[in-house]
Residue, then its C-alpha position, 0 to 999 in steps of 0.5 A: m289288669a295288674a301283672l301277676l306275681d309282680f312284687s316290685g316295690r313290695t317289702v317281704v319278710i321271710t323266715g328260714a331263707a338260708t336253705g330249702i323252700g325258704a331259699a327257693t322262695a327268697s330267690l324267686l321274690v328277688a327275681q320278682g322285684a321284692q325288697v326281701h328281709a330274710l330272717d334265719v339263724a344262718p346268714v342268707g346270701g343273695d340280694v336280700a337284707s339278712l337278719r339273724c333270728d332264732l325263732a326258738d327265742p322270743a327275745s331274738i324275735d323281738e330284736a329282729a322285729a325291731r329292725l324290720p321296716g314299719t310297713v311289711h306287705a307280706l310275711m312268709n314263715c318258712a323256718g322249721v325244724p324236723n323230728g328225728g332226734r336232733f331236736s327235742a319235742t319242745d324245741v320243735m314246738r318253739v320254732n315251728w309253732l311258738g316262734l312262728r306265732h310270736l313273729t306273726e303277731a308282732l308284724l301283723p300291725r305293720i301289714p296293710s290291707g291287701g297284704a298277706v301272711v303265708h306259712i309253710a305248714s305240712t301235710a303232716g298236720r292234716n289230723w288237727p280236727e282230731r285234736v281241735g280241743e287241744h288246739r283251742e287251748l293252745m291258741a288261748a295260751d296267747s304268749f310265747d311263755a304261756g304257750l311253752a307252759w302248755v306244751e311242757a304240760h302236755p307231752e302226751v299230746v305234743g309227741d315228738g313235736y313235728a306233726f302237732s306243731k304243723e297241726a297248730v299252724q294249720y289251725y292257726t291259719l284258719w282261726r286267725a284268717v277269720q279274725l283278720l277279715p276286717t283288716g284286709v290281710r289274708m292268711n293262708s298256708v302251704c302244706p308240702g308233701i314229701t320234698a327233697t330238702g336237707i332235712m329229709a334224713d331227719f324225717r327218715r329217722g323220725l317217720g321211718d323209711e317205710i313211710i317216706d318210701h311209700a309216700e315217694a312211691v305214690a307221688g312218683r318222686m319227691a318235690e323240689p323246693s323250687e316247686m313250692a316257691p311259686t305257690m308262696l308268691f301266689l298266696a301272697d299276691p293281692v292280684s292273683s289270690s285276692y279272695l283266697n283266705g284261710v286255706n291250708l293248700n296241699i301241694d303233694r302231687g295227689t298223695g292226699a287224694a290217693r289216701l282219701t279215696d283209698q288209692a294209695d297203692p303205688g302199683l295201682i297208680w304206676g303199674a308194676q315197676e321193674 
């Protein structure tokens, strides 16, 4: 059997590699032998080929894509911006959804059978089934500009952009994974729970301390970005996950399970805390 998580000789494109989960994933990819092409608005250090790319701008995406290799074995979409006021709802949608899709569709023809696309979605996108009609409409707006027009025409649906953008990523993962079956390319997403990254202050402003503190109390602690990175590689590895396709994988230390089974009481889980 071939070695698990061996990316030797494999070309991987990763977005959002300058910080957080993207940086942890890029470092692990390099350690596992991958040839990494990192796209970000900030320079990316380490043994990677760093390209500037602004996912809010389709022209920037197209320019970066033109400079990438002709064969890409895996695409990992880790870039994202939070709610909380630093970014408008439209800006959040441009980066988290419209840019992600634009880059993915540009690179899919370069991904051979056995390759994979892995997105960072979020547990915040879990309610997409409640808006499946809207997500079908958004999916049908199949260019960056058409999608942007849909977003701007539906502010009451989009809200602050964050949850809806992550719902869109989850829906896209399921929808596109089926269409990709004949190509041999798999598409999955990782849905992190509460994670200690540099944008946590934004989430506290956007969601409120009560929600963040409760999620942390249920889980017992926040995740570290390094705890998400191995799963990114697992989902992209044709040896480890060759039959895994169309999955939005929660990595939340059981907080989703607690919510679904009416056990989301930190005191019930951990006992009285001093």
